[in-house]
C-alpha positions in Angstrom: -41.5 -49.5 16.3 -39.4 -51.5 13.9 -40.0 -49.0 11.1 -39.0 -46.1 13.3 -35.8 -47.9 14.4 -34.9 -48.7 10.8 -35.6 -45.1 9.7 -33.4 -43.8 12.6 -30.6 -46.2 11.6 -30.8 -45.0 8.0 -30.8 -41.4 9.0 -27.8 -42.0 11.3 -26.0 -43.8 8.5 -26.7 -41.0 6.1 -25.5 -38.4 8.6 -22.2 -40.3 9.1 -21.6 -40.5 5.3 -22.2 -36.7 5.0 -19.8 -36.0 7.8 -17.1 -38.2 6.3 -17.5 -36.5 2.9 -17.4 -33.0 4.5 -14.2 -34.0 6.3 -12.6 -35.2 3.1 -13.6 -31.9 1.4 -12.1 -29.8 4.2 -8.9 -31.9 4.0 -8.6 -31.2 0.2 -9.2 -27.5 0.8 -6.5 -27.4 3.5 -4.1 -29.2 1.2 -4.8 -26.7 -1.6 -4.2 -23.8 0.7 -0.9 -25.3 2.0 0.3 -25.6 -1.6 -0.7 -22.1 -2.4 0.8 -20.2 0.5 4.5 -20.6 -0.4 3.7 -19.3 -3.9 2.4 -16.0 -2.6 5.6 -14.1 -2.7 6.3 -10.5 -3.2 7.8 -9.8 -6.6 11.3 -8.4 -6.7 12.2 -9.3 -3.2 15.0 -11.8 -2.6 14.5 -13.9 0.5 17.0 -13.9 3.3 17.3 -16.0 6.4 16.2 -14.2 9.5 18.6 -14.1 12.5 16.5 -13.9 15.6 19.1 -11.7 17.3 18.8 -9.1 14.4 15.0 -9.3 14.4 14.9 -8.7 18.2 17.2 -5.7 17.8 14.9 -4.2 15.2 11.9 -4.8 17.5 13.6 -3.0 20.4 14.6 -0.2 18.0 11.0 0.3 16.9 9.7 0.0 20.5 12.0 2.8 21.5 10.5 4.9 18.6 7.0 4.1 19.9 8.0 5.4 23.3 9.5 8.6 21.8 7.0 9.5 19.0 8.7 12.9 18.5 11.6 11.0 16.9 9.6 9.1 14.4 9.5 11.8 11.7 13.3 12.0 11.6 13.5 8.2 11.5 11.7 7.6 8.2 14.8 6.6 6.3 15.7 4.1 8.9 12.1 2.8 8.9 12.4 2.3 5.2 15.5 0.2 5.7 13.7 -1.9 8.3 10.7 -2.5 6.0 13.1 -3.7 3.3 14.9 -6.0 5.6 11.7 -7.4 7.1 10.3 -8.0 3.5 13.5 -10.0 2.7 13.0 -12.0 5.9 9.4 -12.7 5.1 10.3 -13.8 1.6 12.9 -16.1 3.1 10.7 -17.6 5.8 8.8 -20.8 5.4 5.1 -20.7 5.6 3.5 -21.5 8.9 6.6 -20.4 10.9 7.5 -18.1 13.7 9.9 -16.3 11.4 7.1 -15.4 9.0 4.9 -14.1 11.8 7.8 -12.0 13.2 8.9 -10.7 9.8 5.5 -9.6 8.8 4.8 -8.1 12.2 8.0 -6.1 12.1 7.3 -4.9 8.6 3.8 -3.8 9.5 5.0 -2.0 12.6 7.7 -0.1 10.7 5.3 0.8 7.9 2.7 1.9 10.5 5.3 4.2 12.1 6.0 5.7 8.7 2.3 6.4 8.4 2.6 8.1 11.9 5.3 10.3 10.5 2.9 11.7 7.9 -0.3 11.6 10.0 0.4 11.3 13.7 -2.3 9.3 15.5 -2.4 7.3 18.7 -4.1 4.6 16.6 -0.9 4.2 14.6 1.3 3.9 17.7 -1.1 1.3 19.2 -1.1 -0.8 16.0 2.7 -0.7 15.8 3.1 -1.7 19.4 0.6 -4.6 19.0 2.5 -5.9 15.9 5.8 -5.6 17.7 4.4 -7.6 20.6 3.2 -10.3 18.2 6.6 -10.4 16.5 8.4 -10.6 19.8 6.2 -13.4 21.1 6.8 -15.4 17.9 10.6 -15.0 18.2 10.5 -16.0 21.8 8.9 -19.3 20.9 5.2 -18.6 21.5 2.9 -20.5 19.1 2.6 -18.2 16.1 -0.7 -17.2 14.7 0.4 -18.9 11.5 -0.1 -22.3 13.1 -2.3 -23.5 10.2 -1.9 -23.3 6.5 -4.8 -20.8 6.2 -3.2 -18.5 8.7 0.1 -18.8 6.8 -1.8 -17.8 3.7 -3.3 -14.8 5.6 0.3 -13.7 6.6 1.5 -14.0 3.1 -1.4 -11.9 1.8 -0.8 -9.3 4.6 2.8 -9.1 3.6 1.9 -8.4 0.0 -0.7 -5.9 1.1 1.8 -3.9 3.0 4.2 -4.0 0.1 1.6 -2.2 -1.9 0.9 0.2 1.0 4.6 1.0 1.1 4.6 2.0 -2.6 1.7 4.4 -1.9 3.5 5.7 1.1 6.6 6.4 -0.9 4.5 8.8 -3.0 3.0 10.5 0.1 6.5 10.9 1.6 7.8 12.5 -1.6 5.3 15.4 -1.2 
């Protein structure tokens, strides 16, 4: 019985050490991600401070387009302007912020509506509406999805991904 109790204590002590070491490792990874997220910026975009009033106005404008899909094809130049504005807001937003969530959501929605203009699909409208809803909730003070440093990194990567998609879309729109 004494040997079993001693072995159990040793096993328990070893498990505690492993848990402590794993916790430290996770903390280091989170710190590294937190340092990396602000460095993931789109090249050639100068950051601007987002005014919530302006962002909400763009969201309402895009929601109106979602409700009247027949107007989307004629609104491509305006959608380009909104993507540029949202890109500047994303570049000027701190990581892990409501502003970053709203700016990226607005950019994705505008870009998705540009895709709709080329290839109309209910899927595009659904995605745009969902992104606009996320952006609106972020601006209204709901806890953003970018509540952690890893989520902020994901938002930054998503922003850069849509910058590349916009470049490809420019080529498609030219034809």
